[in-house]
Residue, then its C-alpha position, 0 to 999 in steps of 0.5 A: t499499499a506504501v508504494p502507490v502513495l509513494r509514486e503518486l507523491i513523487e510524481r507530484g513533487e510533494e513531501e519529497d523529503a519523506c518520500i525519499e527517506l521512506l523509499s530509502s528504509i524500504l530499499e535498506a530493509l530489502y537489501a538486508a533480507q537479501k543478504v540472510t541465508p534462507g533457512c529451512s522451514a516446515a511451513p508451506l510459505p514462500s522463502p524469504a528470497v522469493q518474497v524479497k525478489k517479489h518486492v524489488q520487482l514491485i518497487l522497480e515497476r512502480l517507482l523506478h520510471a517516476v524516480n528517473r523522470r523526477l530526476i530529469v525535471l529536478e533543477r541541477d542545484s537541487a539538494l534532492r538530486s543526490d538523494y534520488v540518485a542514491c535510491m535509483a542506484a539502490i533499486l539497480s543494484q537489487m535487480d538481477e536478469d529476471h528483473y530486467s526481463s520482466y521490467i522490459k515485458t511491462f511496457p505495453s508498446r514498442p514506442e513506450l519502451m523506447d521512450f523509457l530507454m531514450e530517457t534513461f540513456i539521456l538521464f545517465k549521460d547527464l549524471i555522468g557529465k555532472t556527478v551529484y557526488p563530490c569527485d573525492w567521494v570515490v566509493m559512492n561514485m564507484v557504486q554508481n558507475r557500477e550500477f550504470l555499467r550493469a544497466i547500460n549492458r543490460f539495456a544493450v541486450t534489448l537494443t540489439e533484440m528489439f531495435l536492430s532489425n530493418s523494420s525496428f531499427e532506431l537510429q536516434l536510440w543507437n546513437n544515444y547509446f554510443h554516446l552514453a557509453v563513450a561518455f561512461l568510459t571517458q569520465d574522470s572518475l574512471q581514469l585510474e592512472n590520475f589516482s595514487q598507486a594505492k587508490r588505483s590498486s584498491i579500485l581494481a580489487k573491489y571494482g575492476d576496470m570498467r573501462a575495458a568492459i564497457g569498451a568491448s561492449i561498444r566494439d561489439m555493438w558497433y559490429n551488430l550494426g552491419q550494414r547500418k554502419i554507414e549512418f553512423i559515419p562521420g557522426m560516431v568517428g569523434p566519440i570513437l576517437e575519444m574512446t580509443l585515445v584513453p591511455e589503456l593499452e588493451l582497450r586501445k588495441s581492442t577499439i582502434p580497429i573500428f576506424f579501419d571498419m569505418m574506412l572499409c564501410e565508406y570505401e565499399l559504398t563510395r569508393s573513398f573514405s574522405r568524410f571519415e578522414d576529413e572527421i577524423l582529422r578535425q576531431l583529432d586536433s580538438e582532442v590532442e589539444g584537449g590533452r588526449g593522446d601520447e606517442q604510444y597512441k601514435q605508434l599503435f595507431e600506425s601499426i594497427l591500421l597499417s596491418c589492417c589495410r595491407g590485408h585489403p589490396e584495394l585500401a592498401k595504398p590509400g590506407e597507408n597515405f591515410v596513415a601517414l597523414v594522421t601520424g604526421l598531424l598527431e606528431r605536430l599536435l603533440d609537439y604543439r601541446a607539449v609547449m603550449n602552456d610554456e610561459n616562453k611562447t616562442y616555441s609554441m609559436s613554431c609549433t603553430v606554424n608547423l600546424l598551419n603549414f600542414y593544414k595548407e598542404i592538405d588544403r583544410q582551410a578552416m583549420y589553416i585559418r584557426y591556426l593563423y589567428k592563433l599565431k597572430d594573438l600570440h605575436i601581438s601579446y608579445e608585441n611582434y607586430t610585424e610578425g602578426a601583420y604578415t600572419l594576417l596577410l596570409h588570411a587576406r590574401l585567400l580573400k577576393w575583392s569581390d561581393e561574394v558571401n564569405t563562406a570561411p568561418m570567422q576568427g577574431l573579433h570581426s564585426p558581424s557586419l562583415h559578410t562579404q569577402r571585400q569587407l572582411k579583406e578590407f577590414l583585415y588590411n586596415q588591421i595589417v596596415d596598423y600592425f606594420d606601422q607599429g612594427k616600423m615596416w612602413e614599406e610593407a604598409i605602403h604596399i597595402c595602402k596602394e592596394l587599397a587606394e586602387q580599390y577606392e579609386s577604381e572599384v568602389f569610387d569611395y573617394e573619402m576613404l582613398s583621401d584618408t589612405l593616400q594621407r596615411e601613405a604620405k605619412f609612411y613615406e615621411k617616417i621612412l626618412k625621418v624616424l630613427r629605425p635601428s637594424p636588427d641583429y641576427f643569430a644562428v641558433g642550433y639545437y643539439g641532442q636527443g633531449f630537445p623536441t622533434f621540431l627543434r632536435n639537431k636543427v639550426f634556426i636563424y632568429r631576428g632579434k629585437e630592437y637594441e637586443r644584446r646577444e647576452d639578453f637574447e641568449m638568456r631568453l633563449l635558454s630559459p625554456f631549457p634550464n638543463a641545456e649546456k651552451l656550446t662555446t664553439t661555432s663549428p657544427p658538433g659531432q655525433d657525440v653531441t648529436g646523438s647524445p641524450g642531453q641538450y646543447i645549444q649553440c648561438f652566435t650572430v650572423q650578418p644578412a647577405e644583402e642581395a643587389k636590388g636592381r632599381f638601386k644599381d648606379r643610383s644615389i638612394p638615401e640610406q634611410i631607404t636602402n638600410f631597410y632592404k639591407a636588414n629585411h626580406v633577407q634569406k641568406f645570412s653569413y658567418s665569418r670565422p677567421f683562422k690562420k693558415g701557413p707561416k705565422d707572421p707576428d708583425n703582420e696578422f693580415a698576412n696569413m688571416w684566412i676567413e671561413r665563411t658559412t652561408f645559411v639559407t633559411a626556409y622562408p625570408l625574414p621577417g615573416i610570420l615568425r621571428w625565426f625560420a629553420v635553415t635549409s642549406t648550408t654552404t662554406t667557402v674560404v676567403s684568402p687574406l687579400e680578398n679578406a683585405i678587399e672586403t674590409m676596405m670596402k666596408t670601411n669605405e661604406k662605413i665612412l660614407s654612411e656616417i658622412n651622409r648621416h651628419q649631413n642629412d642631420p647635423s644635430l647628430p652626436i659627433n663621437p661615433l664620427s671622431m672614433l671612426l675617422n681617428g681609428i683610420v688616419d692615426p696609425a698609433v689606433m689601428g695601424g692603418f693599411a701600412k700592413y696590407e702594403t707590407a703583406f700584399f704589395q711586395e714584389s715577392y708576393l706578386q711573384e708567388h701569386p701572380e693570379d692575385e694582380g687584379n685583386i691587388e690592383k683593386l685593393k690599391d684603388l680602394i685605399a686611394w678612394q678612401a682619401p677623399l672620403l676621409a677629407e670630407g669626414i675631417r671637414i664635417h668633424g671640424r665644423k662640428v668639433t667643440e673647443d674641448l676637442r680642437p687638439f684631438h681634431e688638429r692632431m687628426e688632421q696632421c695625420f691625415v695630411q701625411l696619410r693622403a700625401k702618401v696615398e695620392s703619390q702612390y695610388g693616385v688621386r680620387e675626387m669627390v665631385c658635387f651634382e645638383d639634385r634637382r627633384s621637385g621643390r622639396p628639400r631632399s637629403m644629401v646622399w653620397g653613394a659608390d659601387w665600390d666593385r665598380l669604382s675600384n675596377a682600375g680599368d674602369r677609371r677613365s670611363l667613370h670620369s666621363t660617365e654621363t648624368p641623367p638630365t635634371p627635371k624641371p623644378a615644381p613650382r614653389t611658393p615665394e620665399s627668402e633667397d636665403r631660405r631658398s638657398e639653404r633648402r637647396e643646399n640640403r638637396s645636393s648629392t655627390f659622386f666620385g670622379y677620377r683625377r690624377q695630379d700632384p699631392r695638394q693641400s688637405i681640404s680639411e685645413l680650409p674653411e668651409p665654403q658657403v656654397t649653393l650646389s643647386a646651380p653650378r654657375i658660380l657668381l661673385h657679388p661685389e662689395p656692399g655698396d657696389r652696384r655693378d654687374p657680376p663679372q663674366e666667366q674666366s678661367l682661373g688659378g695660378s697654374g692656368w687650370s680651368p674647369r673646361a680644360a679639365g674635363g670638358r663638362w664644366g658649364a660654369a667657372m669661378q670669376p675672381g676679380p674685384r668688382g667685375a674686372e678681369q684679373p690675371p692669375a695671382p702670382q705665387g704667394e700673393k693673396r687677394r681678399l674677396s668675398g663671394r658666394l654661390r647663387s642659383a642660375s635663373r635657368a636650371p642647367p644640366p647637372r655639373r661636376i664641381s671640383p674641390t679644387v675649384y673651392e680651394t682656389f677660390l677661397e685662396l683668392s678670397d683670403a688675399 
């Protein structure tokens, strides 16, 4: 009589505390009665065991369904849920095979039985996923799992008997069963490897490993499906994969073959298994990232599936390709997971790139884009804005400038309004431009702006956005010339030893350092993820004893970018702010030079036997890119002779002087100290030894007799030495103009050294001159840029042709707003540029000893102005100089000359030792003549006459 009342109250949700207490008391009494051994009785009454069985059957039929339904409708945070679950588990624990069979028969129709099974599967899965008991209450959780396992297996029999035939098959019911069984197998409370050894042993002794039992049941149920299997592909690929990833060896061995059965099933129907392949690749990514899978699983997966595929000739080749694909992905995913949570995200970025490249190769665009944004977020979190921009650019390049609907999955914080590919691409381009701006990669930002401007101007006709884009682009051009942008250092890093992950092991990478980052700081950042790694002190590649050892060895040294010639810059004077960018960016080749001694030693001259072993590294991709480092794909080693080394050193020294001259002419506010050290180190033999050691080592007759093949290189070295003199002269002139009084003695000492040096150089190797040309480009001031193609200028056979090389015509200046004559002269001075000419003459006075000429190079006509108060016209052109020298006679290309003489009168050459005091300055001609060379000798003669 109590059971019907209990059922009514439970269904209505009334007096639930009392109902639960009463039901618990009944179940406890029945459980105790079942434990009593039936005694012999003479009375013809039913035995106690039979009576208990009938009472359990009554409770099962009247209350189990009511308790289940009440659990379904109760709130998750209700305190009654745990009590109801305990009652349900107690009812299930007292059921035997007969109870289950009898209970199934109580349902009057198949739909009602199906509803009960559906509700039970959903309820069990919900209780497994969100258990009502604390995770450390192991006993109660294991009791619940034991009873759930018995019930699931018994209901599986019912499924096979009543819902498998063609006429009675229920896809959703079977699907719910598989999902419930997999959820049961993968729940945390059954993962025994996570428990201590003592607790694991206790659970195994009392309850066994329930995962093996439910895994075998899942496998048998799958094979029972027969021709119905195709209906569960690809839906069941994910759950089966999750089950096989459980780290239990026997379970894996028994369930991995299900994958081959899926492949075979789809292949027999469609002659391919593409749906299965796509799904397992997609599911594998999320499962491994979530913490499942290991090296053992990769090996088992490969061996089991390869064995299965080779047993079927039709699937042998495609099966092998599929296994190679999955194992390759597994390897990359395991590497990615191993470093994903490291504080140092450097290696997470490498593994992310490995994955996105893998997905690109196999044409899985959705996964490719997913990892692109993971990489972008990592870069931005570390302020790697340049790399973040290049990463986003990969996504933008996949999009078209069209109004097609964007079908790819959206990533990042994209606005919901970005429906078309054009909208998304425009959004990405603007974000990329911002990142390039923050990374000081304005050249790259300009390329993107040009593409945007083309769309605004010619496709969508949005002139307002066109205006904004062009203004933005103009600011980038201005930043290129005006904002300081230090060149990054590059480092070669080798990871040797078997202790490193596979993506690093015994590989060499080229790293791009951060701004102003010292090598010591870089090495500390590099070693932090590997505290046990040993740093190699040599730069030579290690031997097998290191690469094959179980330890970790890191090698790090600085490399130099190997600049490749830019065709558009050849034979042109380009501001170094522009050229410096291409010297350190978009570089794929890097070199490291290791000096070594060869041949007889000369203690007085180390240059004579200083050989260079030059190693050139080629990276997989140019730097910078989507990473701050790339793997080295090839390495070559060459040997540089001492003479070739001397030539390279002289070329670099000349280029350095030239660079300093340009920097100081472009920005007079620069500090003078770097220029002081550079010049003094060259002109003062006490500091660096000068190039005298080159002369001793290579210019002797004995050397030429021993090495006749080096005659051309010796002439080249002599030519470079000769070219250094005018560079030093200009550098010392600038230094004298900027030097403070405190450093005046230092400057005078440097001038004295240079006078002697130049006299020697010009007497032995000839004279080279810097010749000024006007750089007349538009009405805006330009930087003075001096450039030289050393390979060309140092070729002795080309000297004469250099002297007569024609210059391109100067474009007509654009109209300008009126401004004062002095202001225009100042701006034109800043626009001049210089190139080198060749002239042989006797040693002459140092240009650094002369006062700086007040000249304007915008037009090479030189006019003398009368003294104040004198109104006569300027004199006409005439030749000058005590030696009868004239500009036209010197080269035939001079369109202007100095006109010495007071107040316009023509004067004869000044006698030796007589000085004339003249005042004058250069002024632009009214018309812009072609560019003409102005020799420094002109300045000297003019100033000599001025001092008279």
